[in-house]
C-alpha positions, 0 to 999 in steps of 0.5 A: 869824564867829558868827551868831545869828538876827535879824529885820530888821523887829524890829531896825528897829522897836526902833530907831525907824526904822520905825513899826508901821504901816509894818512891818505894811504891808511884811510884808503886801506880802512875803507876796504876793511872793518879795521880801525885806523890805529890798527892799520897805522901800526900794521903799516909801520907808520907808528908803533903801538906804544908810540900811538898810545903815548901820543894819545895819552899826552893829547887826551890827558889819559894815563898810560898804564902797564897792565903787568903791574896791576892786580885785578880783583876777580869779582870785577868780572861780575860787573862787566859782561865778558862779551863786551870786554872781548868785543871792545877790548876793555878790562875792568881794573878797579872799583872805588865807590861809584867809579870804575877804572877801565883799561882800553886800547882805543880811548877815542871809542866814546860810544863804547865807554858811554855804554859801559858807563850806562851798563855798570851804573858807574862813573868811568875812569879810562886808562890806556894800555896795549891791546895784547896786554888787555886781551891777556888780562881778559882771558885770565879774569873771565876764565878764573871767574867762570871756573869759580862760578862753576865750582859754586854751582857744583857745591849747590846741586846734587851730583849723585849720578855724575859718575854714570854719565859718559863723556858724550852725555855730559853737556858743555854747559854743565858746571863740571864741564865748565869747571874743568875746561876753565881750570885747563884754560887758566893753567895754559894761560899761566904757562903752568907745567903741572896741575895738582888736584888734591882732596883734603879733609874739608876741601879740594885744593888745586895748585899750578906749578909755574916756573918750577914752583907750586902756587894756589889756583883755587881751594873750594868745597870738598863735595865737588871732588867726586865729580871732578875726579869722575870727569877727568877719568872720563875724558882721560879714558880711564875706569871711573869705577876703579878707586883703589889703583893708580890710573893714567890717561891722556887728552889733547886740549886747545885754547886760543889756537894753542894745542897742549897735551894733558897727561893725567895721573890718578893716585889713591890717597887718604881723602880720595884720589889725587890727580896730577896733570902734566901740561906739555906742548904737542905741536911740532918742535922747533927750538934752537940751541941758542935759546937753551940758556947755556953760557957761550962757553957751555954752548960751544962745548955742547955744539962740539958734543952733538957733532960727534959721529958716534958715542953716547951723549947723556943729559942729566938732572932731576924731573922737570929740569929741561932734559927732554927739551935739551935732547929735542934741541940737539936732534933738531940741530943735527937732523939732515936728509942724509942721516936716519934719526930714531927716538924711543920715548915714554911718552912722545912729548913733542913732534919733530918733523923728519924724525921717527919717534917711537912710544913705548908700551910696557903692557904690550912688551915694548919696553925701552930695551926691546924697542932699542934692540928693534931700532938697531935693525932699522939702520939708524945713524942717531938714536935717542933713548928717553931714559936709561932705567936699567942695566939691560937698556944701558948695555944695549946703548953702550954697545950701539955707541961703541959700534958707530952709532950716536946715542942720546939719552937721560939719567937722573943724577945730581951732576955730570961726574956722578953720572959716570959712577951711576953707569958703573953701578948699573953694571957697565965696566969702567973701560966700556964707560970711558970708551962709549961716553962722549960727554955729559950735560947736567942741568937745572932750571932756575927762576929768572928775576922778573924784569918788571920789578927787578931792583939792584942792591949792594951785596952783603958780606955773607953773600960776598963770601959765598960768591968768593969776594972779599967781604969789603968789596962793593958788588951789585946784585939784583932781585925782584921786589914782587909785582902782579906780573910775577905773582909777587914772587920776584921771579918770572920765567926760567933759565938753565944752569949747566955743566958740560963734561967732555970726555977728554983723554985725561978724563977717560984715564980717570974713569978707567983707573980711578973709578970714584967720584972725587977723582972723576970730578977733579979730572973734569974740573982740571980739564975746564969743566964749569960746575953747576955752582960756578954757572949759577954764580955767573948768572947771579953776577950778571943779574939774570937770577937772584942770590936767594934763587941760587941758594934754594936750588943748589945743595952746595953754593961752592 
């Protein structure tokens, strides 16, 4: 590639993108800083990053590339040192014969490009990409490479005395420490909610749960398993000598100024001990109800529910369906200086400023029921119980709601109507349920279609039949074709489908007199409840989720 000296400001001025005054202002600011002119122009709002990159792409005849659409071979991390990649914001993309393609945010940095050419002994082909996207790909590329390298080192060297070391004795340069740290970093960078570390007969498999689905992160030699388990037990303050009983631990970990809470669960199994690590954000919570993914109709109902002065509001669904996020959002919406809000949780997952949060400790006798009884003597206006697990907790919560408190809690049930039946099965009289419960929100999380590879198609007769249309009707649906950004799944991110059941007079009568699921469900639908299935269909038709995603999550599509 042939380069010639060019000045960015002169190019932008000649093309009429900048005025003389804007250029002079930017140059003055550059004199007193170590920043590049392009960064200053973007910060001052004279141009956007995309406008600047597209301009440079046209002027220099260098292609602009969306890095979300590119898959990078992990072996390229060995070709270009990480320090150079990070300092100069450049990431290798592809190597073909003696030509290396790299993405840069500043194509006018000819010195860096020549240095990379000399270092790699390759002809350099340059493409332009956004700085933030390059930095993101650098994080993922080198983090995985370091974890893979550490795993190989662990396999080569004896680790017989690893279990005898304390956390302080394990140096940060040791392979096991680097392996665990890079696994954490990869999980956080990929927005994983859980890390599964599974010993198999001949290997150790590590998977990340991303957007509700497990995906393979790494499968490596089985001989590193004892070292991995011991290291996690050490940092989680568990007994490394105990291999026969389940154990739990907890640590905090920080990556790129982002601190997460890691809850570690160890379970003995056939080939050793399986470890599952839940990844949660332990920073202050500041989520808005508009971001929950509820439809406008359901959001209006939810807003009315949380403004009730008393009664029980239950959020139901399976593990990992976003119940805690919905509860925290409700509390964040209603908190004021003139009300006392207290929560009982196991554990406290996120911090909410201005709210008293209590973490239960069953070993010390602080159960949900015991904590709830004590909280009632703390003059609360609003109480949040992390989960109603037994009859005792249910009865105390119902009594608190009837005596003028607003109570939030969760239950593991499939939908809103079945929650009523569950409470009755737990020993709560139907008339108490109908009096205490103000409303129930049942929700599930579905993967949204990847915006990068989203594609429209005409619905098939079978799909039209499920959606309730005539089979000869032309209806446009959407799906993801698969790309590197979504790991070729066609889905990226999640949204909630929900049904909000408000306790109306007609529904209270149904609960009191019918005492059966069919009658309660019919009364709720007659009162205007949008079911989970109906809400899912709405999101399919709006192009937010795919038809296949709806079918895999819902037990019954109609």
